[in-house]
Structures are given as structure tokens and as C-alpha cells.
C-alpha positions in Angstrom: 5.4 0.2 -2.2 3.4 -2.5 -1.9 1.7 -1.9 -4.8 4.5 -1.2 -7.2 6.2 -4.6 -6.2 3.3 -6.7 -6.6 2.0 -4.9 -10.0 6.1 -5.6 -11.2 6.1 -9.5 -9.4 2.5 -9.6 -11.8 3.8 -7.9 -14.9 4.9 -9.9 -18.4 7.8 -7.8 -18.7 9.2 -8.7 -15.2 8.2 -12.5 -15.9 10.5 -12.3 -19.6 13.3 -10.1 -18.4 13.3 -13.7 -15.2 12.8 -16.1 -18.4 15.5 -14.2 -20.1 17.9 -14.2 -17.3 17.3 -18.0 -16.7 18.4 -19.4 -20.5 21.5 -16.9 -21.5 24.0 -19.3 -20.3 22.4 -22.8 -21.8 21.6 -19.8 -24.9 25.3 -19.5 -25.1 26.5 -22.4 -25.1 24.1 -24.1 -27.4 25.6 -21.3 -29.7 28.6 -21.5 -28.7 28.7 -25.3 -29.9 27.7 -24.8 -33.1 29.9 -21.0 -34.3 32.8 -23.0 -32.7 31.8 -26.3 -33.9 35.1 -27.7 -33.9 35.9 -26.6 -29.8 32.2 -27.7 -29.6 33.5 -31.7 -30.6 37.0 -30.8 -28.7 35.1 -30.1 -25.2 33.4 -33.5 -26.0 36.2 -35.5 -26.6 37.3 -34.3 -23.7 34.1 -35.0 -21.3 35.3 -38.5 -22.8 31.5 -38.9 -25.0 32.1 -40.7 -28.1 30.9 -39.6 -31.1 31.9 -36.2 -30.2 29.8 -34.8 -33.8 26.4 -37.0 -31.8 27.2 -35.3 -28.9 28.2 -32.0 -29.7 25.1 -31.5 -31.9 22.8 -33.3 -29.4 23.8 -30.9 -26.6 23.9 -27.9 -29.1 19.4 -29.3 -29.6 18.9 -29.9 -26.2 20.5 -26.0 -24.7 18.7 -24.7 -28.0 15.7 -25.7 -27.6 14.9 -25.7 -24.1 16.0 -22.1 -24.3 13.4 -21.4 -27.1 11.0 -23.5 -25.1 11.5 -21.4 -21.8 11.5 -17.9 -23.0 8.3 -19.2 -25.0 6.8 -19.7 -22.1 5.3 -22.4 -24.4 5.9 -26.1 -22.9 8.3 -24.2 -20.3 8.6 -27.4 -18.5 9.7 -29.5 -20.8 12.4 -26.8 -22.2 13.0 -26.7 -17.9 13.0 -30.5 -17.1 15.3 -30.9 -20.8 17.7 -28.0 -19.5 17.7 -29.8 -15.4 18.6 -33.3 -17.0 21.4 -31.8 -18.7 22.7 -30.4 -15.9 22.5 -32.7 -14.0 24.3 -34.9 -16.3 27.0 -32.9 -16.3 27.6 -33.3 -12.9 27.9 -36.5 -13.4 30.0 -37.1 -16.6 31.9 -33.7 -16.3 32.0 -31.8 -12.6 32.5 -35.5 -10.9 33.9 -34.3 -8.3 33.6 -37.1 -5.7 36.8 -38.8 -8.2 38.9 -35.7 -8.8 41.9 -35.7 -7.0 41.8 -32.5 -4.1 43.1 -29.4 -6.2 40.3 -29.9 -9.6 37.6 -31.6 -7.0 37.4 -28.3 -5.2 36.5 -26.3 -8.6 34.4 -29.6 -9.6 32.5 -29.2 -6.6 32.0 -25.5 -7.1 30.3 -26.1 -10.6 28.4 -29.3 -9.1 26.8 -26.6 -7.0 26.4 -23.4 -9.6 24.5 -26.5 -11.9 22.0 -28.0 -8.8 21.3 -23.9 -8.0 20.3 -24.1 -11.4 18.4 -27.2 -11.0 16.4 -25.6 -8.4 15.9 -22.5 -10.4 14.3 -24.3 -13.6 11.8 -25.8 -11.1 11.2 -22.7 -10.1 10.3 -21.4 -13.4 8.3 -24.4 -14.2 6.3 -24.2 -11.2 5.3 -20.8 -11.7 4.8 -20.6 -15.5 1.8 -23.0 -14.3 1.0 -20.8 -11.8 0.1 -17.8 -14.3 -1.3 -19.9 -16.7 -4.3 -21.4 -14.2 -3.6 -17.6 -13.0 -5.0 -16.7 -16.2 -7.4 -19.2 -16.5 -9.3 -18.8 -14.0 -7.9 -16.0 -11.1 -10.2 -18.4 -7.9 -8.6 -21.2 -8.7 -6.0 -19.9 -6.7 -7.1 -18.3 -3.9 
């Protein structure tokens, strides 16, 4: 059983699957901002971000660009960092649980906590990518 687990955790297919699962939320949100452009503009307006056109395009670019870097495992640290900064900014700008009435604060707090967990996943992916690259170059470096 241990050999099966070790082989799965070392496998390229599981690493790819993990990266795909990590970007689903970012990829879908980025595409939604382009496919439903007016909806994306309305979302920016509701968050108080002006000019809405700039922020919708910039948001879509960060979401899609970061997703692409992660799924391709090319400069994954950069894609993960960009998406992590995006998540922290979303908490500070949109999910401001500390500044909302109690009824809205609880939902915003849940979103903020979810975003915090995703940031942890992005950091873990960046670490894993770096370690996998180092192992590929010199397996003895990490032992």
C-alpha cells in the first residue's frame, strides 16, 4: 500500500491533476469575466472599483494568466503569487467582514476564510513545484 501511495504522490499525473483542481475557480472566474463582460463590469462596479473596464480586464488577465502558469508548471511561483495577492485583495476590498453589518459579516467572513485557505494551497503548490524541479535536476539534493 505504501508503495502505491509513494508512486501516486511522485507521479506526474497526480501533480497535473492537483494543479488543474487548484485553478478551476480562477479559470472559471476569469473566463466568466470575459464571456459575460457586462456581468464582469457590474461586479467591478459593485466592488467600487473604477474604472470598471480596466479592473475587469486586469482581473481576467490575472486570473487566466496565473492559472496558465500554474497548470503548465512554468514560473508556477509567479502565477501562485499573483493569484494569492488577488485573493488577499479580494478580502480587503470585497469581503470586508469587519466593516459590514452582522448579517452580511458572517458570510463575508466565510469567504475571507476560504480565500485564506486557497492562499495556503497556492503557497503549497509553489513549494511543491520548486521541490519537484530540484528533485528532477538532482534527486540527492533533498535527501
